[in-house]
C-alpha positions as a printed Julia matrix, in Angstrom:
520×3 Matrix{Float64}:
  39.49  75.15  126.0
  39.77  72.8   123.09
  38.66  75.39  120.73
  40.73  75.94  117.58
  38.56  76.97  114.6
  37.56  80.3   113.54
  33.82  79.66  114.28
  34.51  78.88  117.92
  37.01  81.77  118.2
  33.9   83.78  117.37
  31.89  82.14  120.03
  34.83  82.81  122.65
  34.88  86.57  121.71
  31.09  87.19  121.73
  29.47  90.02  123.43
  30.44  90.33  127.31
  27.89  89.91  129.78
  27.5   90.99  133.35
  25.21  89.51  135.79
  23.48  90.82  139.1
  24.32  89.1   142.48
  22.03  86.09  142.78
  21.33  83.84  145.82
  23.3   80.46  145.91
  21.91  77.12  144.91
  18.63  76.05  146.15
  20.06  72.7   146.76
  19.55  71.5   150.44
  23.19  70.35  150.97
  26.09  68.41  149.42
  28.34  65.44  150.37
  31.69  65.05  148.96
  31.86  61.93  146.71
  35.76  62.63  145.49
  38.14  65.44  146.39
  41.77  65.95  146.0
  43.19  68.34  148.46
  46.74  68.59  147.29
  48.18  67.77  150.63
  50.9   65.51  149.63
  54.36  66.28  148.42
  53.78  65.84  144.76
  50.94  65.43  142.33
  48.53  62.4   143.23
  49.05  60.25  139.85
  46.04  58.03  141.09
  43.91  61.01  140.47
  45.56  62.77  137.52
  47.12  62.09  134.2
  49.75  64.73  132.6
  48.36  65.21  129.11
  51.53  65.65  127.41
  50.68  65.49  123.68
  48.06  67.99  123.74
  48.67  70.61  120.93
  45.8   73.28  119.94
  45.26  76.59  118.73
  49.04  77.35  117.74
  49.76  77.81  121.29
  53.41  77.99  122.05
  53.76  75.66  125.13
  54.92  72.17  125.57
  52.85  70.04  128.13
  55.27  68.12  130.33
  54.81  65.64  133.45
  57.57  67.49  135.15
  56.88  67.71  138.96
  60.25  67.38  140.44
  63.09  69.04  138.62
  64.05  72.88  138.98
  62.11  73.62  136.12
  59.11  71.65  137.19
  55.63  72.57  135.88
  53.74  71.02  138.8
  54.36  71.89  142.29
  52.47  70.44  145.36
  53.35  72.42  148.53
  51.62  74.1   151.53
  48.31  72.44  150.65
  47.96  73.57  147.1
  48.81  72.87  143.35
  50.58  75.17  141.35
  50.62  74.8   137.49
  53.51  76.78  136.24
  54.31  77.85  132.58
  57.81  78.58  132.07
  59.68  80.36  129.35
  62.14  78.31  128.0
  63.08  76.62  124.7
  62.36  72.88  124.34
  62.2   70.23  121.67
  58.96  68.88  122.95
  58.99  65.28  123.77
  55.27  64.77  123.75
  54.84  66.35  120.16
  57.76  64.35  118.43
  60.39  66.96  119.24
  58.46  69.85  117.89
  60.36  73.23  119.0
  58.29  75.07  121.51
  59.2   78.39  123.41
  57.35  77.54  126.79
  56.56  74.51  128.97
  53.58  74.41  130.94
  51.16  71.73  132.76
  47.72  70.1   131.6
  46.16  67.71  134.17
  42.95  65.69  133.36
  41.24  62.99  135.39
  40.12  60.88  132.58
  39.61  57.07  133.7
  40.52  58.01  137.24
  37.92  60.42  138.46
  34.74  60.75  136.12
  31.47  62.25  137.29
  27.82  62.24  136.3
  25.69  64.99  137.7
  26.29  66.82  141.02
  28.43  69.9   141.87
  32.05  70.06  140.64
  34.09  72.73  142.44
  37.57  74.2   142.55
  39.07  76.98  144.55
  41.55  78.71  142.38
  43.56  81.9   141.79
  45.89  83.13  139.02
  49.3   84.89  139.74
  49.66  87.1   136.81
  47.99  89.7   134.55
  50.63  90.06  131.98
  49.33  89.22  128.37
  49.42  86.0   126.74
  48.14  83.44  129.52
  45.14  81.21  129.28
  44.27  79.22  132.5
  41.32  76.98  132.73
  39.28  74.58  134.85
  36.82  72.75  132.5
  35.34  69.12  131.52
  35.3   66.8   128.68
  33.16  63.68  127.9
  34.98  60.55  128.66
  34.7   59.04  125.34
  37.23  61.48  123.69
  39.95  60.2   121.91
  42.53  61.93  124.08
  45.38  60.66  126.57
  45.15  58.45  128.3
  43.54  56.0   125.72
  42.27  53.06  127.46
  40.35  51.52  124.46
  37.12  51.71  126.5
  35.06  53.18  123.59
  37.39  56.43  123.92
  37.35  57.06  120.34
  35.11  60.11  119.71
  36.54  63.33  118.33
  36.01  66.71  119.8
  33.21  67.84  119.98
  31.36  64.78  118.68
  29.05  62.98  121.13
  31.04  61.33  123.81
  33.55  64.14  123.34
  31.56  67.51  124.15
  33.08  70.26  126.37
  31.97  72.31  129.18
  34.21  75.31  130.25
  33.59  76.01  134.11
  36.12  78.92  134.12
  38.3   80.25  131.47
  40.35  83.53  131.67
  42.32  85.46  128.96
  44.81  87.94  130.18
  44.4   89.75  126.87
  40.52  90.25  128.01
  41.23  90.29  131.98
  37.95  91.81  133.14
  35.87  88.79  132.6
  35.87  84.91  132.59
  34.13  82.53  130.39
  31.61  79.65  130.92
  30.85  77.83  127.76
  29.64  74.64  126.05
  31.01  72.89  122.75
  29.05  70.05  121.31
  27.18  69.03  118.0
  23.63  69.23  119.49
  23.57  73.04  119.63
  23.03  72.77  123.34
  23.62  75.96  125.7
  25.98  78.92  124.93
  28.68  81.1   126.14
  28.0   83.38  129.08
  30.68  85.63  130.69
  30.99  86.91  134.3
  32.54  90.5   134.85
  34.83  90.59  137.79
  33.41  93.59  139.99
  37.06  94.95  140.49
  38.23  93.85  136.83
  41.32  91.81  136.27
  42.59  92.23  139.71
  39.99  89.79  140.84
  41.59  87.11  139.28
  44.6   87.41  141.68
  42.18  86.49  144.58
  40.8   83.13  145.52
  37.57  82.3   144.22
  35.32  79.26  144.4
  34.37  78.35  140.76
  31.52  75.65  140.41
  29.27  73.82  138.08
  25.99  72.39  139.23
  24.61  69.62  137.04
  21.64  67.55  136.6
  19.88  65.78  133.55
  18.07  69.25  132.99
  20.23  72.07  133.75
  23.65  73.37  134.28
  24.29  76.29  136.43
  27.74  78.02  137.13
  28.87  79.85  140.05
  31.6   82.03  141.53
  31.54  82.01  145.17
  27.85  82.61  146.28
  27.12  84.34  142.7
  25.01  82.39  140.18
  26.44  83.28  136.95
  24.07  81.4   134.59
  21.61  78.55  134.36
  21.59  76.7   130.94
  18.8   74.22  129.96
  20.37  70.86  128.55
  17.22  68.82  128.98
  17.45  67.82  125.21
  21.18  67.46  125.17
  22.22  63.74  125.15
  26.01  64.76  125.25
  25.79  65.97  128.64
  24.06  62.87  129.99
  27.19  60.84  130.27
  30.24  61.11  132.54
  32.65  63.56  132.26
  36.38  64.32  133.61
  38.09  67.37  134.77
  41.13  69.32  133.37
  43.35  72.01  134.84
  45.67  73.77  132.72
  47.81  77.01  131.49
  48.12  77.52  127.88
  50.26  80.41  126.24
  49.78  82.44  123.46
  48.09  81.12  120.25
  45.01  82.09  118.51
  43.18  82.8   121.61
  45.95  83.33  124.51
  47.16  86.22  122.22
  50.31  88.07  122.37
  52.61  87.12  125.23
  54.23  90.12  127.45
  57.88  90.06  126.59
  58.66  90.66  130.3
  56.81  87.42  131.35
  58.85  84.41  132.3
  56.48  82.33  134.47
  52.9   82.22  134.93
  51.15  80.35  137.64
  47.61  78.87  138.42
  47.13  77.77  141.97
  44.53  75.26  143.04
  43.47  74.67  146.46
  41.27  71.71  145.93
  39.0   70.04  143.19
  35.78  68.22  144.51
  32.87  66.43  143.34
  29.75  66.21  145.57
  26.22  64.64  145.2
  23.07  66.13  146.96
  22.58  65.55  150.29
  19.21  66.57  151.93
  20.6   65.66  155.65
  22.97  69.01  155.54
  22.93  72.6   154.33
  26.28  72.76  152.65
  26.43  75.28  150.32
  29.69  74.53  148.76
  31.59  71.16  147.72
  34.93  71.81  149.61
  37.16  70.54  152.39
  34.56  71.38  154.91
  31.53  69.44  153.24
  30.79  66.34  154.81
  32.33  63.25  153.31
  30.21  59.97  152.67
  33.06  57.65  152.82
  32.24  55.5   155.6
  35.15  53.19  156.78
  33.84  49.88  158.1
  36.3   47.8   160.11
  34.25  45.19  162.17
  37.36  43.63  163.78
  38.98  47.17  164.51
  42.36  46.11  163.29
  42.86  49.18  161.02
  41.98  47.28  157.8
  38.62  48.05  156.0
  36.12  45.31  155.84
  36.33  45.24  152.11
  40.29  44.69  152.28
  40.35  42.48  155.07
  41.12  38.86  154.35
  40.95  37.87  158.06
  37.85  39.71  159.23
  37.54  38.17  162.79
  41.12  38.95  164.21
  41.08  39.29  167.98
  41.18  42.94  169.28
  44.46  44.64  169.7
  46.1   41.99  167.26
  49.14  43.05  165.15
  48.26  42.35  161.59
  49.55  42.67  158.09
  48.03  44.79  155.27
  45.57  41.85  154.63
  44.34  42.05  158.16
  45.81  38.85  159.13
  47.62  38.2   162.51
  51.5   38.5   162.27
  53.25  35.47  164.03
  56.78  36.83  164.21
  59.27  35.45  166.7
  60.92  38.21  168.97
  63.9   40.02  167.88
  66.73  40.24  170.2
  69.01  43.14  170.07
  71.12  43.3   173.41
  73.04  46.29  172.59
  70.07  48.05  171.05
  71.92  49.25  167.9
  69.14  48.33  165.68
  70.82  45.02  164.54
  69.62  41.71  165.8
  71.8   39.53  167.75
  72.04  36.87  165.02
  73.27  39.22  162.65
  75.41  41.53  164.95
  79.34  41.25  164.59
  79.83  43.87  167.08
  77.43  42.77  169.87
  78.58  45.12  172.39
  78.68  48.56  171.02
  77.68  51.27  173.37
  73.98  52.61  173.32
  73.28  55.27  170.91
  76.13  54.39  168.73
  75.92  54.92  164.91
  76.42  51.46  163.31
  76.75  49.71  159.91
  74.63  46.95  158.76
  76.69  44.51  160.69
  76.19  46.53  164.06
  79.6   48.01  163.93
  80.49  51.4   165.12
  80.76  53.8   161.84
  83.56  56.42  161.94
  82.02  59.33  160.27
  84.25  61.44  158.02
  83.79  65.17  157.95
  81.53  66.48  155.35
  83.29  68.1   152.4
  82.11  71.51  151.62
  80.11  71.5   148.45
  81.53  73.75  145.83
  79.53  76.71  144.88
  77.35  76.08  141.63
  79.02  78.46  138.95
  76.49  80.95  137.31
  75.38  80.36  133.75
  77.67  82.44  131.3
  76.54  83.81  127.98
  77.6   82.3   124.62
  80.13  83.93  122.51
  78.73  84.8   119.11
  80.8   84.66  115.84
  79.36  85.9   112.31
  81.32  85.55  109.09
  80.82  85.31  105.24
  82.67  84.34  102.22
  86.17  85.92  101.82
  85.87  85.71   97.88
  84.41  88.44   95.6
  80.53  87.93   95.58
  78.81  88.77   92.29
  75.0   89.03   91.57
  73.62  85.48   91.3
  76.2   83.72   93.54
  74.88  81.52   96.31
  76.39  83.0    99.52
  76.68  81.01  102.66
  77.06  82.75  106.26
  78.55  81.04  109.21
  78.44  81.16  112.83
  80.81  78.39  113.3
  83.23  80.13  115.56
  80.44  80.7   118.31
  81.06  78.89  121.52
  79.58  78.55  124.93
  81.81  78.81  128.11
  79.65  76.2   129.78
  79.36  73.86  126.92
  75.82  74.28  126.7
  73.89  73.38  123.35
  73.63  76.54  121.29
  70.5   77.67  119.13
  70.92  80.21  116.36
  68.71  82.75  114.85
  69.88  84.92  111.73
  68.46  88.07  110.43
  69.27  90.93  108.0
  70.26  94.31  109.35
  71.23  96.27  106.36
  71.08  96.15  102.53
  68.39  95.12   99.86
  66.26  92.28  101.36
  67.24  89.13  100.43
  65.69  85.49  100.86
  67.64  84.07  103.76
  67.22  80.42  103.9
  67.55  78.31  107.34
  67.66  81.02  109.6
  67.74  78.85  112.58
  70.87  76.88  111.28
  74.55  77.58  112.0
  75.0   78.29  108.34
  72.01  79.95  106.29
  72.34  80.85  102.64
  70.92  83.18  100.23
  71.3   84.09   96.46
  73.11  87.5    95.76
  70.37  89.84   94.61
  70.66  92.11   91.69
  72.68  95.44   92.14
  74.03  98.09   89.72
  76.93  98.95   91.94
  79.16  97.5    94.75
  76.57  97.17   97.75
  77.1   96.32  101.36
  74.83  93.88  103.15
  74.87  93.12  106.97
  73.58  90.13  108.83
  73.16  89.42  112.51
  73.18  86.16  114.42
  71.57  85.82  117.65
  73.18  82.77  119.59
  71.46  81.49  122.84
  72.04  78.6   125.36
  68.3   78.7   126.45
  68.87  81.44  128.93
  71.38  83.83  127.96
  71.93  85.48  124.54
  74.71  87.03  122.48
  75.0   88.55  118.89
  77.2   89.21  116.16
  77.22  91.06  112.93
  79.03  90.24  109.41
  78.94  92.71  106.58
  79.83  91.67  102.98
  79.93  93.47   99.55
  77.98  92.14   96.4
  79.36  93.49   93.02
  77.45  93.78   89.81
  78.24  91.72   86.7
  79.43  94.32   83.93
  78.72  93.01   80.51
  80.72  95.65   78.64
  84.07  94.16   80.29
  83.39  90.99   78.2
  82.86  92.88   74.95
  86.04  94.71   75.48
  88.27  91.99   75.83
  86.63  90.28   72.64
  87.28  93.48   70.85
  90.91  93.69   71.9
  91.54  90.16   70.93
  90.23  90.92   67.59
  92.51  93.78   66.98
  95.44  91.75   68.04
  94.67  88.99   65.75
  94.54  91.54   62.88
  97.53  93.37   63.55
  99.42  90.13   64.37
  98.36  88.62   61.11
 100.41  91.14   59.02
 103.37  90.73   61.27
 103.35  86.85   61.18
 103.22  86.85   57.49
 106.47  89.35   57.51
 107.99  86.9    59.98
 107.34  83.97   57.59
 109.36  85.67   54.81
 112.2   86.46   56.85
 112.33  82.92   58.06
 112.31  81.54   54.63
 115.4   83.95   53.69
 117.29  82.98   56.98
 117.22  79.11   56.75
 119.44  78.98   53.69
 121.78  81.11   55.07
 122.04  79.27   58.1
 122.48  76.2    56.21
 125.47  77.56   54.1
 127.15  78.97   57.17
 127.11  75.29   58.73
 128.63  73.76   55.45
 131.36  76.58   55.73
 132.15  75.74   59.32
 132.34  72.08   58.34
 134.78  72.58   55.32
 136.96  74.87   57.74
 137.18  72.12   60.32
């Protein structure tokens, strides 16, 4: 699952194999050492870490730790875990705000549940056959430099010693008829083997038990009662130290492939994950919820607190004890009106039985609940596109704008520009509100059209702006210069004539003035 190089991609797409049905493991039996049955109301974070900063293979998902909101990527209900990939644009918190188009979940048990040898098993089904999904159940060595970092010698880079990988079950929706078992390490240990589903991709929609049986010499893979393959790891030091479990759903990228445009959610459902050790005292073929559990609770004084936690190990039978197993010595609480507030705190000591009271023991008069206003459905944004109003010539820098776009719900908008008509231009900053380009060479007035798509994350609207680009005509400047020269030439003769007339006129004006003065 960690794979992100061309050579490893080749290993993933190697020739598909099919295998005959074989008998189940020869192991006499198993006993459960660790199991998560997913029977709570949410993810048991004592068992798992949400690996939120994983980013490999050019995948498009942002891994989150969301198990509670409406867009949760982890849901625990009806005794199963659902890891849900959702199509939604997000500035990914775990990746420094990098923009991603899907969210999803990736759980690992590093530092919380790590295993060396035995049987590791999970019961899984996938809910989707659409292209672009890549669910997986796999393992990594516990010294890998990945979240969570405990600084307990966990500094190894994948797939170096301490960071090797084993894939128990990986499935590509773009290659739906098989699933992959595989190894990645620097020792050249073992290799990829694929199992072909008898009914093709539809089999992935059904529950199956996927398991790995592991000892110092061999690792075997099973689907239900079918042995897929056994690999010799006797000389592989990388698989002789503890490993942890991972469960995730990746989307797209180098290996997930093209995502079906109609796909909005993809779900991997897990019934349980368990680790077992060999137990010759039984004949359990699986490591599941019905397998005997070796966890024996010792409570010698029968006070409900295990011996290893009991700070008062010899309390008398039927004692009321605290969480440390020590006897509680609490005076009796008197509550004469039985309203749940003790006499010493009750300001209304005679409330009728079954009354609803406040913290002072006084009756609460309940006001009728106000009906909730119906939630308004999301409205599509309004897209507006515009360009410059001035005449645009070849070589001008042109700025488009979606500044007039708005969202009726005041949601944050995202923009995507594209050219839809005219000779192709180099449109810069296409996800901004105001992209730019340099007007290209044209020989005549040419129209260009640009479309902006505006989205609030759910709904999208678009608008188009059209503008004309004019060529720069060199002859216009030459004509202006020639006309100017001709004007200067003809004007030169005229100016000379004017000067002669002016020379003659000034004396006449002078004498006229003198004549006027004499008359006066």
